[in-house]
N, C-alpha and C positions, 0 to 999 in steps of 0.2 A: 292537258294534265290527263291523270288516271287516273283511270274512278278510284272509289274501294274496292271492291270486287275486282278489279284487274290486279291493285297490289297484293290483294290475299295472293289470287291464283302465282302470282309469279314468286312470289314467296312461298307456295307448294310447293316448285318447279325444282327450288334451290335446292332446300331439303335440307342435310348435314352437311355444310360446309365444312367441318369440321376437317385438317388433316394428319392423318396417322404416321405416325412415327414408331419405333421403338430404340428407345434410350439404354444406353449401355451406363444402368445407374451408378455403376462400380467408379467411372469416371468423373461423378459429380459429386459438389459436396451440397450434401441437401440438410435442411431444418423444417424439424415438426413441431411445431407448436402446440399442444393438447398431448394431454396421455390420459385419458379417461378410453372411455370404451370405443368410442368411434376412433380417438386416434390410434387403439390396439389395432384394429382394424385397421387404418389406411398404413401402419408398421407391418402390420403384416403381411398386405397386399404387398410390398415393396419389396419384402427379405425374400418369400416366396418367391417370386421373379428375377430378383438382383441379391441372390446371398452376400456378395461383397462389397454391397452397398452403404458408404459412410454419410451416416445419420446423425443427425445430432437432434436430442429432443431437449425441448423447454416447456415447463409444465411446472406447475405449482401445487399440484396433485397427480403424484404419480401410481397408476397401477402398479399391483405387487407381478402381473404378467409379464409387465412393461421390465422392469427390473432385472427379473429371473431370465430374459432373453440378452443380456449380455454376457452371461455363462458359454453361450450357443454362439452369439453373432460381438465378440470381443471388440469391434472397431465401431460400434454405438457409444456414443455421448449421450450422458443424460446430467441435464442442472435442472434441479426441481427451485425453481422460483419463476419468476411472473416475465415478463418479454419483456427485453429490451433493445432500441435500437442497435444497437452493437452487436447483436444476435448477427444480424444480416450480412455482416464482413466476411470476403468471400464464401458466398453461400451462391447458388447457381438454381437453385430448385427451393422453394419454399411450399410447402401444404400446413392447411391451418386445419385446428379439428377441434376447435373448440365451442362452449356456447353465447361470446362472449362477440355480436357483430359489429361494435363499436369497435371495439379490437381489429376485430377483421377489416374494414373498413380503413382502420389508422395503419396496419400492416401492407394494405394493399397497395393503399398510396408511399408508403416509401418504396416498393419493391417497383412502382411503377418507373419512378426517382432512379432508380439503381439497374434500370433493366432486367430483373429477376423475375424468372417464371414462375405463377403463383397456380395452388390449387385451393378451395375452400370450401370445406364439407359443407352437404348442400344449398349452396347458396351459386351454381349457375352464373348469377352477374359479374361476379368477384372474380371468376375462372379463367385462367389463362389456356390450362387442359383440364383435362377428365382424366381421372385414373377406371378406365373401364377392367369389364368382366372378361378375364380372360380364361381361355381354353388351354392347354398346357398338355398335349402327348409328346413328352422328348424332345424333338427338335424344336417341333411343330408346334408354332403359338399364333392363338389367334384373340384380339382385340375387339371387343361388343360396345358401340355407340350408341346409343337411344338420342345423343345432342343435349344431354342432360332432361329428358323428359322424364322416364321411367329408368332406375336404376334395378326396378324390381321386375322388367320385361326383361331388362339384361341381364339379370341372376335365370332367370326360366330357359333362354333363351342357351346361356352356358350350361342348366344344366341336361339339354335336352342336347346338343354337340358333345358334352362331355359321354354321354349315353350313347350315341349312335355313333363315334367315332371310334375304331379300334386301337389300342395302345400298340399294336403290329405295324400303325401307319408309321410307326420311328424306324422300322428296321425298312421300312422300302425306303425310306429317306435317302438312309446311313446306303443303303445299296445302291443307291443313283448315285449317290457322292462319286463310290469308289468309282462306276462304273463312269462319271465323268472325269475322273483321275485319269483313265485308261484310254481316255478317246483322244484321238488325233486329230491333226490339222486347225482351222483358226478357228477364231470364236464364233463365227457363223457357221459354219461346220457342223463343230460341237450341238450349237444349238437345233439345229437340221434333225441332225441324229438323235436326239434324246426327246424331239418332240416325235419321231417316231416310233421310239420306245415305250411313253408314257401316253402315248393316241389310245392303249387297250385298257387306260382305266377309264376314260369317259364314254368312249363308245363301245356298240355293242359288237361289232364286228372283232374279234380279236387275234385276225387270221395271222396279223404282221408280229404279234408278239406269238406266235407257237402254241398259245392256249387254247382251250377247251371251250367253246362257247356255251351258253343254256341251250341252244339249239342242238348241238353236236352231242351234248350229254343226253338232251333228251334220247335223239333216237338210238342214241347207244344205250339208254336205261332199256327203252323199248325195246328195241331189235333183243335184248339178253333174255326181257321178259315174255316174247313170244317162243323164240328159239325153245329155253328153257319150259316151257310149259306144251309146245308139241314134241318134243322129245321123252320129254315126259309122259307124258299119255300116249303114245305108242311103243314106249317101252314096256310102261307096267299092265297095257291093255293086252299085250301079248305074253308077259312072264308073269303076272302077278294075279292069281284066280280070284284074290278077294278083292280086289280093284275091277277084276271083271265084273263080277256078282254084284257089286255095287253100280255099277256103270246101269247096271240090266234091270239092278233090283235097290231101289234104294231105302236105305233100312232108317228103322224108324225116330232112332237114333242123334240122326243128323240134324233135324231140327231141333233140337237141345241144343247143338254146337255152334246153328244157325243163329238162336238167339245170344246165345252165349257172345260170340265172336262180333255181334251188331253190338250189344252192350259194354263188353271191354273193349270195343274202338272206339265209343263214343265216352269214357273215361279217360280214355288214351290223347283223345283229341282238346276231352277240358285241362288237362294240367302235363299233359306231353310225356309222361312214363305210367307205367304201371299195367299195359297192355300182358306183357309176357311172364309178371307174375301173377296175375290174376287168373288168366286163362291156362298157365299152369297148375295154380292151383284147384279152379274149376274139373281140371281133367282128370288129375289124380285124384278127388275127391268121387268121380265117376268110375273107379275101376280102369283107368288110362293107364299103361305101362309109363316111365319117365321117358325112355326114348323116344316114343312112338309123342309123347304129351309136346316134348318138346321140337319133335317135329311140325306138329301139326303148328306151333306155335311159330317156328321160323318160315316154312312155307306161306302162311298169310298174313309173313310181313313182309314180303318180297314184294308183290305191286305197291303197295300202300307206305312203309318204304323209301319203293325211286321215285314215285308220283311225292313225298312230301322233301326227299333230300335236291330233284331238279327243282323243284320250285324256291328250297332254300339261297338254291344255288344261281339259279335266275335272276331271285332278291339280293343275289352277293351276299349273302350270308354265310357262306364257306370261307373259312381260311385253309387256304389250299395249303402250307405246310403243315398245319395241324392236322388234317383229310389225313396226309399222306401217312402221316408218321400213328394215326389211330387205325386208318384201313389195314396197312400191312402188318402190325403188331395184333391187331384185330383177328382178319384172318385164322392166323398162326393158331391163335389160341382158341378160336370158335373151332375150329378142324377137329385140333387136337381133342377138344372138350367133347366132342360129337364123338371123334374114334372112341376113344374112352367110354362114355356114357354106351353108345352100342354095344360093346363087346360086353357089358355086363346086363344085357336084355335080358336074359336067361335066370340073371338072380334080380329081377325087380321087385321081390319081395322083400329084399334086403333095402335094394335104393332105394324105395318109396318113401322112407321115412327120413331119411337121410336128405332129399329133395323137400320133404316136407318141413324140415328143421329149418332147412334153407331160405325156402318160402317165409315160414314163421318170422325169421331173422328180418327177411327184406319186410314184412305190415310192418314192424316196431320201426325198421328205419323210415319206413311214409308216413308215418305218426309222428316218429317226432321232428321228419320234415316238416310236416304240418303245424307243428306247433312254434319251432325252432323260426320260421324265414322269415317275421316278421318281427321281433327282438330283434336279430342281426341286423333287417333292414334300418331299424331303429338307431341301432350303434354305430354302423356304418365303418365295423372294423374295417383296415387293411390288411390285408394278406400276403405275402408273400407268394407271388406266381409261381405255380406249378410246371415242373421243366421237367420230367418223368413222364414222358405221355406214352413209350414205347412197353415199358411194365403196365402202367396205365391197360394200354389197351388190349393187351397176352390176356392179364388178369379178369379184365372186364369181357372181352371172347369168350376166353375159358366157360368161366361162371357160366353164364347168359345161354351156353350152350350145353354147359352137365344141369342148369337147373331152370333151362326153360325160360330165362326173361333176366334181365337185371342190364344189360347194357344201357340202360338210358338212365335208371337209377342209383347206378355206381359211376360209371365213366361223365355223365352229364355233369353230377353232382360235386364229383369231385375237381370236375376241370373249376366250376363256376367257386365252388368254395376255396379253391386252391387261384382264384385272382383271376382268372379268364374271362375275357367279355363273352356273357350270356347268352345274347345274342351271334355269336358267330360260333359259340360252344355249341347251341343246340344245332346249328345250321349244319357244321362240321360232323356233332354224331347221328345227323338221322342220315345224312347222304352214306359215309360210312357204313352204318347199320344197313344198308339196302343188300352191300355185296360180303357184308359178315352174315346175313339171312342167308344169302343166295348160296355162300360156299358152306354153310353148314347142312341145308336141306338135301343139298348132292350130298353131302358124308352119311347123313343119316337114310338115307335112300339108298346109298351102294351097300352102307350095310346090314340093314332091317329087311326079315325077311316080310313080318306083316306089318303094316305100317298105317292101322285102324283109317280108311283111307272116309270113312263115315266123319271123323273128326277132323281131319284136315277140308275137309270141300265146305264142312258146314262153316267152319273157324275162315275158309279165304271168302267166301258169298257174304257170312256176316260183316266182317270187317267194311270189306270194300262198298257194301252199300250203307254203310256208317261214316265211311270216310267223310262224304263231301256234308252228312249233315255235324257233324262233329265241328267241325271249321263256324258253322252258323249260329252254332247252341254254346261254345264254350266260355262266350266272353259275357253270359247270360247267368251263368252259375257259379258258385263262391268256389275258386279251386280249394281252398283250407276243408271246406265241407264235402266235396270229392274224397281231398286222398286223406281226411278223417275216418270216412263210409267203409273207404279201399283197405286202408290199414287195417280197420277190426274184422272184415272181412274175410282177408287173406288168413287176420290171426285164430281166427274162428275154424276156420277150412282146416287149414295146416294143424288145429291143434285136433282137431278132429280122425286127420291121418297118422298123426304120431298120438292118441290114445288109442286108435282102434290095433297099432299095430304091437303097444305094451299089452293089451289086453290079452293076445295073440299067442304072444310070448308066454302068459301066467295059464293062460289055459292049453297050452304044451307042455 
C-alpha cells in the first residue's frame, strides 16, 4: 500500500482535474435559487456572458436590482416564493445562492436523481461545476479556475489579464478569421498556413510576417541618430559662427541648461510627461526666444525618445496601427508648427507671452490631472474609445512644436481618457515622439539662423545623464507630488513672463 506521503504527492501531481467547457447558455433552461446579494452576483455573471440566457429565479426575498433586470432581460422569470421540487422540471442547469445549507443538500440530492448539473455558492463539495472568473475582450474569452480553492486569487488574476491584454486583440481575431475564410486548400493546409502567419505573435523573429523586429528597429533608430548628429555637426561647424564659437569657447550659461536638462528629464522619467513644458518655461524665463527654446527641447528629445520608443517596442507595448496614425499626422502638424514659429522668430517679443500663456494652461492641466486621477480611477467610469487619431496627432504635433512641449500631455492624456489601453498608448506615443522630435528639429535648424547652441547642448547632455537614473528612482517618488510641484512651478514661471510683458506694455 502507498504511504501517506506518497498519497499526497500523487494528489499534488493531479492538480486541477476540472474539464473546462464553454456553454451556450441560451440553449439551456437554467434555475437560480436565491435572489440576495450572492444571487445577484451569480445572475449578473451569467447575463454578462450570455445575455440571452433563459433563467428562472425562485426566492422568498428578491432584491430590487434583480427585479429591475427584467426590463433589460425580458426572458427572465421571477417567482417570489420558497423553492418547490417542481421548479426542477425541464431544467438543465441549477445555481443555488441562499444561506440555507440544508436546502442546498436537499436540492443537490434531487439534481443527482434527475441528472441536472448543479452549482452551489461557496460550497465546492456540492458543485458539479464552478462559475470561474472571466476575462472578456470581444470574441476572446478566458475562464480562470482555482479548483474552488480561492475565488479571490481568481479575481486578482482576472484583473492582471484585463489590464495587460489589449482590447485591440479582438481586431486581430477578426482579421485572422477573415484570412482563414480566404485561404484555399484542405483543413491541414489551412492550419499550416495560419500557423506560419501567426508564428510572429509568439517568436522574436518576425521576418516571416514582414514586421520590423526590435533589433531592426534599434538599428534604424541608432542609424538615424548617428547620421543626424554627424551631418548636423559638420554643417553647423562650417556655416554657423555661433556654433563654431561654442565648440571652441563654452558659454557659462551652458551649465545652467545642463542642470535644467537633468532635473526636467528626471521629472519626465517619474511621471511620463512634462519635459517639454518645463524646459520651454525655463528657457523662456532665461530670455531664450520661443523658436530657439522649442528647438532645444526637440533636439534633446531625439535620443531619449528613440531609446524609450525602442524599449517599448521591444516589450510589445506599441500598437502598430495606432503608431502609424499618430506618427504621420503628428509629423505633419509638427513641421507646420515649427515652420510657423521659425518664421515669427523676429517677433519673439510678441510670441513669447503667447507661448507663456500656453505653458500656463498646461501647468493648470497638470495640476488638474494630479488631483483628478485618483477620483477617476475609483469611479471606474467607462468611456467611449477615441477614434479620431489623425486630428489628435496633427493637433498634438502642431501645438508641441509651437509651444515647445505638450505632445505627451495632450496626446497621451486624450488617448487614455478616450478609453485606450494605457500601456499601449504610452508605448505608441513614445515611439512616435522620436520621429516627431526629429522632423521638428530639422525644420527649426533649416529655418533659424541663431540656435543658441549652449541651450541645445546643455539640455541634450543633461537629459542623457538623467535618463538611466530616472528609470530607477521613478517608482520611489509619489507621482502626484511631482505633478503638483511641476504644475505650480510652470504656472509661476509662466506668470512671471506674462506679467513682465504686461509691465513692458504699460511702460511703453
